[in-house]
N, C-alpha and C positions, 0 to 999 in steps of 0.2 A: 502494500499499501504508499505510492508517492505521499509527502507531504510536503506542502509547498507552505516555507518560512513565510511569503509574503499571504499566504491564505488561512494562519492563522489568526485566533480571534477573530472568525470574522464574525469575533469578532469578528471575523468574523467576522464583522464578524467576528465579536467578541473583540476585548482585547483581556486576556489574562493577567494575574495574580500579581508580578514580582518586576517591581521597585522600575529604576530608572538603568535600561542597558541599553549596550549596544549588539549587535551583528553585523561583522568583516571580517573579509575575506573569508568566508567558509572557516573558518577555526574557533570565534566567538561564538555563544550560543546565547549568551543574554539576547533579552531583546527591550528597545526603549520603546514603551507602547506611548508614550505620549507623544513624542516623535510622531511614530506609524499613526496618529489620530484621522489624518487627511486622506488616507487612503485606507484604513480600516472605513470611513466613514463610506468613500465614493466604493469602495466592492459590494462594501451591504448593499448599502442602493441598488447596485448593475442588480445583485445578486436576487432582489426584494423579488419576484416571481419565482424564484426557487422557492424562497421562506414565504410567502401567505401559500404557497403551496399544500409547506410543511406546516403552516400553523393550523392550515382549513380541516388538518389530517388529525392532527392534536383535536381539533373542536367537536369531531364526530364523541370522542370518548371521554372531553374535558368537560360538563354541563357544566355554566354557573360555576366555574373560577370566584374563591374570596379575596384569595390572594397570592397573584404569581412571583415567582422570583427569577429572574436571567442572572443568571450565574457566572459570574466572567462576559460585562454586560457591556465593554468597553465603550464607543462613543453614544450606543443605544437605541439606533439604530433599529434593531432586531426588538428589541426592548418595548421600539411606540408601535411597533407592528402587531406586537400584541396586546398590546390598550385599543386598537385597534378594531382587533379579532374579539377581545372578550372585556366589550363595554361594559361590563358588571363588576370586574374587574381591580385591585387595584393591584398598579404591579411596581416591581422591587428592583432598580439595576442596581448589583451585587457587582465589584468591581475592585482589584488593589492600586487604580490610580486615581486621587482625585480630580487632574484635572481630565480624564476618560469620562469620570462621574457628573464634574461641571457642566460638561457638552452636552452630557447625556439629558439633566435638568434645563438646559437652556432648547434643550429640542422639544421636549416636550410641553415647555410655555408658547415656543413657537406652534404648537402644530394641535393644542388647543384640549391637552389631558391632564395639565398637572397638578388639578387636584386631585387625580391620585396616581398619582406617580412617586413613587420617591426615591432613595439613591444610597447605598450604606458600603462606605468606605474601608477595604481589611481584604488582611489574607484568605483565602478561602483555604480547607476550609471551618478553620477557626468562627471567621466572623460572622456567620451561622448562628452563635450560639446567642448574636445580638436580637435575632425578628423577636416581635412582639409577640410571635404567635404561628402556630405551624401553616405554612404553606400548600397549598393544593394544588400550586404545577410549580413544578422548581425541571431549571432550563440551563442546561448548561452548553450551547453551543460550536464544540470546535476547541473549550476551553479547558477540558477535564484533562486531558494529555500535557501539560505544561503545571500538572502539580507532580511533586515524583511521587507519591505512593496513592494512586486510581483506586484502588478496591478501598481501602480506608476512607478517601474520599467518598467512596460514592456509597458508603453504609453511614460514613456525618449527610451525608445528602438524605438520606433517607432516612434518618434518624427527626430529621427536622420536615418533616411529609405530616400533614394530618392523614388520620386514616384515612382509607379512601382515594388519596391524594397519589398521583402519576409524577414517575421523574422519565424526564427525556434529556435524554443525552444524543449531541450532533457527532458522531466522532466515524471517520472512514470514508469508503464513497471511493472515486475514484481521483487521478490527476485531471488539472484539469488542459486541455486542448485548445493552441490560440492558432495553429499555420498546423496544412498539411507537412504530411512526411516529407516533399521534395518540395521545392518553396522553387527549386531553379538554380542556387547559389548555393555555393555549402555543400557540404556531405549532408546531405539526405538524414533527420531522423535526431535532430538536433534536441528536441523536446523528448524526446527517452531519453538524451545523455545528461542533463537539468535534471529529470527525476530518480537518477542515481547519486549525481549528486547531493540531492533533496534528502532521499535518504538516508547520506552516510551522516547528512547535516543534523535530520529529529534524530534520530538514534544518537550522538552526539550532545542534542540539546537534553534528549528524555534521561540519561548521566550523570547532565550538569546539572542537576535537579537538587535544591536541598532532598535531605530525605528520598531520595529515588529507588523506588523498586520493582525490578523488571515482573513484568504480570504475561499472559498470555493476555490478546488485546481482541477476547472472544465476551463481547459486551454484553448477549442475555445472561451467559454462564456468570457476570460480575454481577448486572443487575439481581439475577439471583442468590449469591449467597451473600450480598445485601440486607436480604427479609422477604425481598419485591417478587411478585407474580405477576402475572398475564403479561410474559416481555412479548413483545413486537417488535420490528424489524422494515425501513421501508426506504427508501433512495427515492429521491427528489434532483430531477434533471434542468440545468438553467442550460437551456438552447435557444444561441443568438448565433444566427447564421450568417456569412454573407452574402450581402458587404456589411460591414457591424459600422456600427453609427459613430460620432465623435466623440462619445463616451464612454465605448466599449475599446474602442483605438484608445484614447489616452487610460485605461486603465491596465488596456495590454502593453501601453509602449512601459508602465511605472512599475507592472510586475519583474517585465520583461527585467527594466533599467535595476530592482533590488538584487534581481536574481545577478545579475554581472558584477553589479557589487560585493555581490560577500562572494564568489565564485572566482572572483577576473581571473585569481592566478593560481586556480588548480583548472580552471579552463583550458582545454586543448586548445592549442593559439590560433588555427585555423576556424572554432568555432568562436572562439573570443572576437576575433576581426568580422567576423556573421552579423556575430550578437551587435556590435559594433556599425553595421549597417544596420541592420533592420531598426534601430535604436536611433538613425540619424536623419531627423525632422526632414532634410532635405532630398533622401537621397528614394528612387523612386520603388525600392526594392523593401522599402522600408514600412514599418507597420502603421504608419498613422497616414499612409498613402499607398500603398497597396491594396490589387482588390478578395484576395481571397482571406482577408484574417477574420479570426469566428471566435465565439469563446463558448463553449461545452463543457460544460462541470455537471459530476456527481456529485451530492453529498446526501451520508448516509443517516434517520434520528432512530434510537431506540430506545423502547419507551419501555414501564414494565409498574405495579401500581400496589400500596404499600396495605396492606390487609388494613380490612372495616374492624 
C-alpha cells in the first residue's frame, strides 16, 4: 500500500498530532503541519466529492448523532462536511496543531455552523479524556497512522464512544495517479518509482514515531480487538479525468513539487530531470499545460460499532 506524504492528514485531509516538524530529502520524517495548511485545504477541497460519498455511506448507519469528533482534523475541511451531512450534530475538531484548529474555527464561522462547532487542541489519543461526554461518531481520516501505537489508539478511541456509537477510520486505499504510464518524455512508469520511494519514507515515518509499535494493518481485526462489532469496509473513488481543471492541475503540481523536494537527492537523475520538466510552468510537457493529466484516487473507510 503506497502512502504519499502529501496525502496524509487529508487531512487529510486531516492534520495529525505531532508538533512543528519538517520533512526533507527523503530522510527526515517529521512534518510541519501548520506549514502544510494550504496544501491540506486544497487537497481536502479537491477530494470533497470522495468525502461526500463516504459521509453519505456513514449517514445511512449513523442516525442523528449528538457529538461527532474529527480526530486529526487539520484545517477542518472534512469537519465542515460532517456539519453539513449531520445538521443536528455538534462537531468537534481535534488536532495537535493550534494554528490548524484556528483555521477550522474560522472556516466554521464563514460557512455558518460555528454555533455547533468546537475545537480541542492536544495530542491524540490522550486529549480525548477532555471530551465533555462520549461521542456518537468518531472519525479519523488518515490520521491514525501518525500515532505510534495504532492498536492502543483504537482502544482509546473506542473508550470515548457512546454505547451504540461508531468509529470510522480512513486508512489504506490506492496511491493517487496523475499521469499516464508513458507521457512521451523520460522513462515510462515515473509514478510507480515514486511509490516505491514513498513506501520507504512511510516505513521510516512510522518507525520514527514516539512509542512506535509494528502491527499488521488488518483494520477490521484491529477494530475488533478494540472491542467493537459489526465491522464494515468500503472504498471511495475520486475520478477527475483529463483534461484536468486548473484547480486539479495546481494540486498535481503542488503534490509533485513536494515529492521533488523530499526525494530530490535520492531520485534517479533522469527521473529528477523529468520531474523538473513536469513542474516547469513554461514547458508544454509540464503538468500545468499538458492535456493528459488527471486525478484518480481511492480511499478506504473502515467502521465498527461499540456494543450498546
